[in-house]
C-alpha positions as CSV (number, residue, x, y, z in Angstrom):
1,M,-17.5,1.0,-20.9
2,S,-14.1,2.5,-22.0
3,L,-13.2,5.5,-24.1
4,L,-10.1,5.5,-26.4
5,G,-7.8,8.6,-26.9
6,I,-5.5,8.7,-29.6
7,D,-2.6,11.0,-29.8
8,I,-0.4,11.8,-32.8
9,G,2.6,13.6,-32.5
10,T,5.6,14.5,-34.5
11,T,7.7,11.6,-33.7
12,G,5.1,9.1,-32.3
13,C,1.8,8.0,-31.6
14,K,0.0,6.6,-28.6
15,A,-3.4,5.0,-27.9
16,V,-4.7,5.3,-24.5
17,V,-8.2,3.7,-23.2
18,F,-9.5,5.1,-20.0
19,S,-12.4,4.0,-17.8
20,L,-15.5,6.7,-17.7
21,D,-13.9,7.6,-14.2
22,G,-10.5,8.5,-15.8
23,G,-8.4,5.3,-14.9
24,E,-5.9,4.3,-17.6
25,M,-6.7,0.9,-18.6
26,A,-4.2,0.5,-21.3
27,K,-1.5,2.5,-23.1
28,S,0.4,1.5,-26.5
29,Y,3.1,3.9,-28.1
30,C,5.0,3.5,-31.3
31,D,7.4,6.1,-33.0
32,Y,8.6,7.2,-36.1
33,E,11.4,9.3,-37.6
34,I,11.2,12.5,-39.3
35,I,12.4,12.3,-43.1
36,S,14.7,14.9,-44.2
37,E,15.7,14.2,-47.8
38,K,16.9,17.5,-48.4
39,D,18.0,20.3,-46.6
40,G,15.0,22.4,-45.3
41,Y,12.6,19.4,-45.7
42,A,10.8,17.8,-42.9
43,E,8.0,14.9,-43.7
44,L,6.6,12.0,-42.0
45,N,5.7,8.8,-44.0
46,S,2.2,8.9,-44.0
47,Y,2.0,5.1,-44.7
48,E,4.2,4.1,-41.6
49,V,2.5,6.6,-39.6
50,W,-0.9,5.2,-40.3
51,G,0.3,1.6,-39.8
52,K,1.6,2.5,-36.2
53,V,-1.3,4.3,-35.3
54,L,-3.4,1.1,-36.2
55,N,-0.9,-1.2,-34.2
56,T,-1.7,0.9,-31.3
57,I,-5.1,0.6,-31.3
58,R,-5.2,-3.1,-31.8
59,D,-2.6,-3.4,-28.9
60,V,-4.9,-1.5,-26.8
61,A,-8.3,-3.1,-27.9
62,L,-6.8,-6.3,-27.0
63,Q,-5.8,-5.6,-23.6
64,T,-9.3,-4.1,-23.1
65,I,-11.5,-6.9,-24.6
66,Y,-13.3,-7.5,-20.8
67,D,-14.3,-3.9,-21.1
68,P,-14.7,-2.7,-24.8
69,I,-14.3,0.5,-26.3
70,Q,-17.3,2.7,-27.0
71,A,-15.8,5.6,-28.6
72,L,-12.6,7.0,-29.9
73,S,-11.3,10.5,-30.9
74,V,-8.2,12.0,-31.8
75,S,-5.5,14.7,-30.5
76,S,-3.0,15.7,-33.2
77,I,-0.3,18.0,-34.2
78,G,-1.3,21.0,-36.2
79,E,-0.3,22.1,-39.7
80,A,0.7,18.7,-41.0
81,I,-1.7,17.5,-43.7
82,V,-2.1,14.3,-45.4
83,P,-3.2,14.1,-49.2
84,V,-5.8,11.3,-49.4
85,T,-8.5,10.3,-51.9
86,K,-12.3,9.8,-51.2
87,D,-11.7,6.2,-51.1
88,R,-9.3,6.5,-48.4
89,R,-5.8,5.9,-50.4
90,I,-3.0,7.4,-49.1
91,L,-1.2,9.4,-51.6
92,G,1.9,11.1,-50.2
93,N,3.9,11.8,-47.3
94,T,3.0,14.7,-44.7
95,I,4.7,17.7,-44.9
96,L,5.4,18.9,-41.4
97,G,5.0,22.7,-40.5
98,T,8.9,23.1,-39.7
99,D,9.5,22.1,-43.6
100,M,10.6,25.0,-45.2
101,R,8.8,24.5,-48.6
102,G,6.1,27.1,-49.5
103,S,7.8,30.3,-48.4
104,E,7.5,31.9,-52.1
105,F,3.5,31.7,-51.4
106,L,4.0,33.2,-48.1
107,E,5.5,36.2,-49.7
108,K,2.9,36.2,-52.1
109,L,0.3,36.4,-49.6
110,Q,1.9,38.9,-47.2
111,N,2.3,41.2,-50.7
112,S,-1.5,40.8,-51.1
113,Y,-2.6,42.0,-47.6
114,E,-1.3,43.5,-44.5
115,A,-0.5,41.3,-41.8
116,N,-3.3,42.9,-39.6
117,E,-5.8,42.1,-42.3
118,I,-4.6,38.4,-42.5
119,Y,-5.0,38.3,-38.7
120,R,-8.6,39.6,-38.4
121,I,-9.6,37.0,-40.6
122,T,-7.7,34.0,-39.6
123,G,-6.5,34.8,-36.0
124,N,-2.8,34.2,-36.9
125,L,0.1,36.1,-38.3
126,P,1.4,35.0,-41.5
127,G,3.9,32.2,-41.2
128,N,5.3,29.6,-43.4
129,F,4.7,26.8,-40.9
130,Y,0.8,26.6,-41.7
131,S,-0.6,24.4,-44.0
132,M,-1.3,26.9,-46.6
133,P,2.1,27.3,-48.0
134,K,2.5,23.6,-48.1
135,I,-0.4,22.8,-50.2
136,A,0.2,25.8,-52.5
137,W,3.9,24.2,-53.0
138,I,2.3,20.7,-53.6
139,K,0.0,22.3,-56.0
140,E,2.8,24.2,-58.1
141,Y,5.5,21.5,-57.9
142,Q,3.7,18.2,-57.9
143,P,0.6,19.1,-59.9
144,N,-0.3,15.3,-60.3
145,L,-0.5,14.7,-56.5
146,F,-2.6,17.8,-56.1
147,H,-4.9,16.8,-58.5
148,K,-5.5,13.2,-57.4
149,A,-6.1,14.1,-53.9
150,D,-9.5,14.7,-53.0
151,Y,-8.6,16.0,-49.5
152,F,-5.7,17.3,-47.7
153,L,-6.5,16.4,-44.1
154,T,-4.8,17.3,-40.9
155,W,-3.7,14.1,-38.9
156,A,-6.7,14.3,-36.5
157,D,-9.4,14.4,-39.2
158,F,-7.2,12.0,-41.3
159,V,-7.2,9.3,-38.6
160,C,-11.2,9.8,-38.0
161,F,-11.9,9.5,-41.6
162,M,-9.5,6.1,-42.3
163,L,-11.2,4.6,-39.6
164,G,-14.6,4.9,-41.2
165,G,-15.9,8.5,-40.5
166,I,-17.1,11.3,-43.0
167,P,-14.2,13.8,-44.0
168,V,-14.1,16.8,-42.0
169,T,-11.7,19.0,-40.6
170,N,-12.0,20.2,-37.1
171,F,-12.3,24.0,-36.1
172,S,-9.0,24.1,-34.0
173,L,-6.8,22.6,-36.9
174,A,-8.4,24.5,-39.5
175,C,-7.2,27.4,-37.5
176,R,-3.6,26.3,-37.9
177,T,-4.2,26.1,-42.0
178,L,-4.0,30.1,-42.2
179,L,-7.1,29.6,-44.6
180,F,-10.0,29.6,-42.3
181,D,-12.3,32.4,-41.0
182,I,-12.1,31.9,-37.4
183,H,-15.1,34.5,-37.1
184,N,-17.7,32.9,-39.4
185,R,-16.1,29.2,-39.1
186,K,-15.7,28.5,-42.5
187,W,-12.8,28.6,-45.3
188,S,-12.1,32.3,-46.2
189,D,-12.8,32.9,-49.9
190,K,-10.1,35.6,-49.6
191,M,-7.3,33.4,-48.3
192,L,-8.1,30.7,-50.6
193,S,-8.0,33.0,-53.8
194,I,-4.3,34.3,-53.1
195,V,-3.1,30.8,-53.9
196,D,-5.8,29.8,-56.0
197,L,-7.0,26.8,-54.0
198,D,-10.5,25.1,-54.1
199,S,-12.2,24.7,-50.7
200,T,-13.5,21.3,-51.5
201,K,-10.0,20.1,-51.2
202,L,-10.0,20.9,-47.6
203,A,-13.3,19.4,-46.5
204,I,-16.1,20.6,-44.5
205,P,-14.9,22.5,-41.2
206,Y,-16.6,20.7,-38.3
207,P,-16.8,21.4,-34.5
208,A,-14.6,18.9,-32.2
209,G,-17.0,16.2,-30.5
210,K,-19.2,15.6,-33.2
211,M,-20.3,12.2,-34.3
212,L,-18.6,11.3,-37.5
213,G,-19.8,7.8,-37.9
214,Y,-18.5,4.2,-36.8
215,V,-15.4,2.3,-37.3
216,C,-15.8,0.3,-40.7
217,E,-16.6,-3.5,-40.1
218,D,-13.6,-4.8,-41.8
219,L,-11.2,-2.6,-40.0
220,A,-13.0,-3.1,-36.6
221,K,-12.4,-7.0,-37.0
222,Q,-8.6,-6.2,-37.8
223,L,-8.5,-4.2,-34.9
224,Y,-10.4,-6.4,-32.2
225,L,-13.0,-3.7,-31.7
226,N,-16.5,-3.9,-31.6
227,N,-18.6,-3.2,-35.0
228,N,-20.3,0.0,-33.2
229,V,-17.4,1.9,-31.9
230,S,-18.3,5.6,-32.3
231,I,-16.1,7.9,-34.2
232,I,-16.1,11.6,-32.7
233,S,-14.4,14.5,-34.3
234,G,-11.0,15.3,-32.6
235,S,-8.9,18.5,-32.1
236,H,-5.5,20.0,-32.1
237,D,-3.4,18.5,-29.0
238,Q,-2.9,21.8,-27.5
239,C,-6.9,22.1,-27.3
240,C,-7.0,18.3,-26.0
241,A,-4.4,18.8,-23.3
242,V,-6.2,21.8,-22.1
243,L,-9.4,19.5,-21.7
244,G,-7.4,16.7,-20.2
245,S,-5.9,18.9,-17.8
246,G,-9.3,19.5,-16.3
247,I,-9.3,23.3,-17.4
248,K,-13.0,24.7,-17.6
249,I,-13.8,28.0,-19.4
250,D,-14.8,30.2,-16.7
251,S,-11.6,29.6,-14.9
252,K,-8.2,31.5,-14.6
253,V,-6.3,28.6,-15.1
254,A,-3.2,27.8,-17.7
255,M,-2.3,24.5,-18.9
256,F,1.5,24.3,-18.5
257,G,3.0,21.8,-21.0
258,M,6.3,20.1,-20.2
259,G,6.6,17.6,-23.1
260,S,9.2,17.9,-26.1
261,F,7.9,21.7,-26.1
262,I,7.6,24.0,-23.2
263,C,4.3,25.5,-23.7
264,M,1.7,27.8,-21.8
265,V,-1.8,27.5,-22.9
266,R,-4.5,30.1,-21.8
267,V,-8.5,29.3,-22.3
268,F,-10.7,32.3,-23.1
269,P,-14.6,31.7,-22.8
270,Q,-15.1,34.1,-25.7
271,M,-13.1,35.8,-28.5
272,P,-10.4,37.9,-26.6
273,D,-10.0,41.2,-28.2
274,I,-8.5,40.9,-31.2
275,Y,-6.5,43.9,-31.5
276,S,-4.9,43.4,-28.5
277,M,-4.0,40.0,-29.3
278,Y,-2.7,41.1,-32.6
279,E,-0.6,43.7,-30.8
280,N,1.1,41.0,-28.5
281,K,1.6,38.9,-31.7
282,M,-0.5,35.8,-29.9
283,H,-2.7,33.8,-32.4
284,I,-6.2,32.8,-31.5
285,E,-7.7,29.8,-32.1
286,H,-11.0,27.5,-31.7
287,H,-11.2,25.4,-28.4
288,V,-13.0,22.3,-28.2
289,I,-16.0,23.6,-26.3
290,P,-18.3,25.6,-28.5
291,G,-17.6,29.6,-28.3
292,S,-14.4,29.4,-26.5
293,F,-10.7,29.9,-27.7
294,I,-7.2,29.3,-26.9
295,S,-4.0,30.9,-27.3
296,F,-0.5,29.7,-26.5
297,I,3.3,30.2,-26.0
298,Y,5.8,27.5,-26.9
299,N,9.3,26.9,-27.1
300,Q,10.8,23.6,-28.7
301,S,13.7,23.9,-26.4
302,G,11.6,21.9,-23.8
303,G,11.9,18.2,-23.1
304,A,13.9,18.3,-26.3
305,L,16.5,20.3,-24.8
306,I,16.8,17.8,-22.1
307,K,17.1,15.0,-24.4
308,W,19.9,16.6,-26.3
309,F,21.5,17.4,-22.7
310,K,21.4,13.7,-21.6
311,Q,22.6,12.7,-25.1
312,T,25.4,14.9,-25.4
313,F,26.7,14.8,-21.9
314,G,26.8,11.1,-21.7
315,F,24.3,10.4,-19.1
316,D,23.0,7.2,-18.5
317,Y,19.9,6.9,-16.3
318,R,20.6,2.8,-16.0
319,K,23.4,3.7,-13.4
320,S,21.4,5.7,-11.1
321,S,19.8,4.8,-7.9
322,S,16.6,6.3,-8.9
323,K,13.5,3.3,-10.1
324,Q,11.0,5.9,-10.3
325,N,11.7,7.4,-14.1
326,N,14.2,8.5,-16.3
327,Y,13.5,12.3,-15.2
328,D,14.0,11.7,-11.4
329,A,17.2,9.6,-12.2
330,L,18.7,12.4,-14.2
331,F,17.7,15.1,-12.1
332,E,19.4,13.3,-9.0
333,E,22.5,15.4,-10.2
334,I,20.9,18.7,-9.7
335,P,22.5,20.4,-6.6
336,E,20.1,21.9,-3.9
337,K,21.6,25.5,-4.6
338,S,21.2,27.3,-7.9
339,N,24.4,28.9,-9.7
340,E,25.6,31.7,-11.9
341,I,25.2,29.7,-15.0
342,I,22.4,31.5,-17.5
343,V,20.9,29.8,-20.2
344,I,18.8,31.5,-23.3
345,P,16.9,28.4,-24.5
346,R,16.6,29.0,-28.0
347,F,18.0,26.3,-29.4
348,G,14.7,25.4,-31.3
349,A,12.4,27.3,-32.7
350,T,10.0,29.5,-30.5
351,G,6.3,30.6,-31.3
352,P,4.5,33.6,-30.4
353,P,5.1,36.2,-29.0
354,D,8.9,35.7,-29.7
355,F,9.4,34.0,-32.9
356,H,12.8,33.0,-33.2
357,N,14.0,30.2,-35.6
358,G,16.4,28.4,-33.3
359,N,20.1,28.1,-33.4
360,Q,20.7,30.9,-31.0
361,G,20.7,29.0,-27.8
362,C,23.4,29.9,-25.3
363,I,25.1,28.8,-22.1
364,T,27.0,31.3,-20.4
365,G,28.7,32.1,-16.8
366,L,30.2,28.6,-17.1
367,S,33.5,27.9,-15.2
368,L,35.7,24.9,-14.2
369,N,33.9,24.5,-11.0
370,H,30.7,23.7,-12.4
371,T,29.3,20.3,-12.5
372,R,27.0,18.4,-15.2
373,G,24.3,18.9,-12.7
374,D,24.8,22.5,-12.6
375,I,24.4,22.8,-16.3
376,L,21.0,20.7,-15.9
377,F,19.7,23.1,-13.1
378,A,20.6,26.2,-15.3
379,L,18.9,24.7,-18.3
380,L,15.6,24.0,-16.4
381,E,15.7,27.6,-14.9
382,G,16.4,29.0,-18.7
383,M,13.2,27.3,-19.9
384,C,11.2,29.0,-17.3
385,F,12.8,32.3,-17.5
386,Y,11.7,32.1,-21.3
387,I,8.1,31.8,-20.1
388,R,8.4,34.4,-17.7
389,D,10.1,36.9,-20.2
390,C,7.0,36.3,-22.7
391,L,4.5,36.9,-20.0
392,D,6.4,40.1,-19.2
393,E,6.0,41.3,-22.9
394,L,2.1,40.4,-22.8
395,K,-0.8,42.9,-22.0
396,G,-4.5,42.1,-21.3
397,P,-6.1,38.8,-20.3
398,F,-3.3,36.4,-21.0
399,N,-1.4,37.2,-17.8
400,E,-4.8,36.8,-15.6
401,V,-4.0,33.4,-14.5
402,D,-4.3,32.1,-10.8
403,F,-2.4,28.7,-11.0
404,L,-1.1,26.3,-13.7
405,V,-1.7,22.6,-14.3
406,A,1.5,20.6,-15.5
407,T,1.3,18.1,-18.1
408,G,3.6,16.1,-20.2
409,G,6.5,13.6,-19.4
410,G,8.4,16.7,-17.7
411,S,5.7,16.9,-15.0
412,V,6.2,13.8,-13.2
413,S,9.8,15.5,-11.7
414,V,9.0,17.3,-8.7
415,K,12.2,19.0,-8.9
416,W,11.3,20.6,-11.9
417,L,7.7,21.5,-10.9
418,Q,9.2,23.2,-7.9
419,I,11.7,25.2,-10.1
420,T,8.9,26.4,-12.6
421,A,6.7,27.4,-9.6
422,D,9.7,29.4,-7.9
423,I,10.6,31.3,-11.1
424,L,6.8,31.9,-12.2
425,G,5.4,32.5,-8.8
426,K,2.6,30.4,-9.4
427,T,1.2,27.4,-7.7
428,I,1.4,24.2,-9.8
429,T,-0.8,21.5,-9.8
430,R,-0.4,18.0,-11.3
431,N,-2.8,15.5,-12.0
432,M,-3.2,11.8,-11.7
433,V,-3.0,11.4,-15.4
434,T,-0.2,13.6,-17.3
435,E,-1.0,12.1,-20.6
436,A,-3.5,15.1,-21.1
437,S,-3.8,14.9,-24.9
438,S,-4.9,11.4,-24.8
439,L,-7.0,12.0,-21.9
440,G,-8.3,15.1,-23.5
441,A,-9.3,12.9,-26.6
442,A,-11.1,10.5,-24.6
443,I,-13.4,13.1,-23.1
444,I,-14.3,14.4,-26.3
445,A,-15.1,10.8,-27.3
446,G,-17.3,10.7,-24.0
447,K,-19.1,13.7,-24.5
448,G,-19.5,13.3,-28.5
449,S,-20.9,9.9,-27.8
450,G,-23.4,10.9,-25.4
451,L,-21.8,9.3,-22.2
452,F,-21.6,12.7,-20.6
453,A,-24.1,15.6,-21.0
454,T,-21.4,18.2,-20.9
455,F,-17.6,18.6,-21.2
456,D,-17.7,19.9,-17.6
457,D,-19.4,16.7,-16.5
458,A,-16.9,14.8,-18.3
459,I,-13.8,16.8,-16.8
460,D,-15.5,16.1,-13.3
461,S,-15.6,12.5,-13.8
462,M,-12.5,11.9,-15.7
463,V,-9.8,14.2,-14.4
464,H,-8.4,13.9,-10.7
465,K,-5.9,16.2,-8.8
466,E,-2.7,14.5,-7.5
467,L,-0.2,16.9,-6.5
468,T,0.1,20.6,-5.3
469,I,3.5,22.4,-5.5
470,K,3.7,26.0,-4.0
471,P,6.5,28.6,-5.0
472,D,9.1,29.4,-2.2
473,L,8.8,33.2,-1.8
474,A,12.4,33.5,-0.7
475,K,13.5,31.5,-4.1
476,N,11.3,33.7,-6.2
477,E,12.9,36.7,-4.9
478,Y,16.4,35.3,-5.9
479,Y,15.0,34.3,-9.1
480,S,13.7,38.0,-9.8
481,R,17.5,39.1,-9.3
482,K,18.8,36.2,-11.6
483,F,15.8,37.0,-14.2
484,E,17.2,40.5,-14.6
485,K,20.5,38.9,-15.6
486,Y,19.0,36.7,-17.9
487,K,17.1,39.4,-19.8
488,M,20.4,41.3,-20.0
489,Q,21.9,38.2,-21.9
490,T,19.0,38.0,-24.2
491,K,19.5,41.5,-25.4
492,K,23.4,40.9,-26.3
């Protein structure tokens, strides 16, 4: 028996098939481009993305005919919504959270309620990147599309629906709309009334891990799937990554994502103190495991910043002696010792508790003696300093973390892991499967289809530790001094 985890990202989608012991049996990836027809616009072609999702499923299904897929679930980006009809017709493009449209409706929201009241209902500070301003914009400026659409579904829910599941919206992604009552687990009449939205356009909120149906027969044939593949309600990619990292709700462990974004995700076994979280500007979101919640720090200047560096500074990994992976090849240029360069990683937008819009990145302390490797070293340090700075600002349970589990493409680099451990002063582990979001979705599929009795049982069976990195105390002391210089630069 095998399980399929589908992961829908901003610039690509992947499908990964896992055995019940967590072994990776097949993987397929397709990328796509963000559409920016006008300044401030950021969309995905919904037809193209859906087609590529189907291609990845077909690819892995063909590779695993000898051990057919029993169940599937989906991990996806938050906020972005797809307009669709009850008979599964896609009506238009997906507006991403980074799209600037809808700000006027956000102003209307802020004029109607104080920020603390909005937070008390939704667990979120008001922001334009949520789904609500985008749906309101469509209603105002694309009324034909709005009225034709039976549902506006987030991507994880959309994929499950298009495959044959009932139309639902899972709790974690509902939290990313700014329309969801986080306490009562239903759409908030107050929030809907501000922009005159009908909750029927949003489908019924559902917990992750619930059976939604089976892949429809015609589609199953096209995808080389059996006609009894269970569709299990999915979740936000951050929640799936936590689950795929093996983090249980009773542990003081945080996920450290090292993908396109740098992020740190903390799990709470119950609703954290809402007043403390509000004061710290940290959002609250339903986790996959019932009754638990997550919150996270993130910065878009993560792997995306390393990609920018590689493209801008002309690095060609094909000329490297390293055959292991692109990160190791790139990081061969990093010297043994740190240097005077300080990087403020605000090249892209940042999330809670910092909330910068980007375009404020800074590299300072350069001299003619510095090399390309010196700059790369400082970029990695800057990302970690950013997280350390956020943690210093936060009070309460978010800081109660014993160690970190690293995930994402950057976690394959031992150098990057060691720098992170040294700056944050925390032990970091890496699991055998670093595609944590896909694995998390597969775990949800296994639990939801009854192959595992509990999420803890699924984690014990499918998640396995590979590597442990401990902080170098001498380097941590050095970095504490350099961190003070970093903080001085952020205030300029």
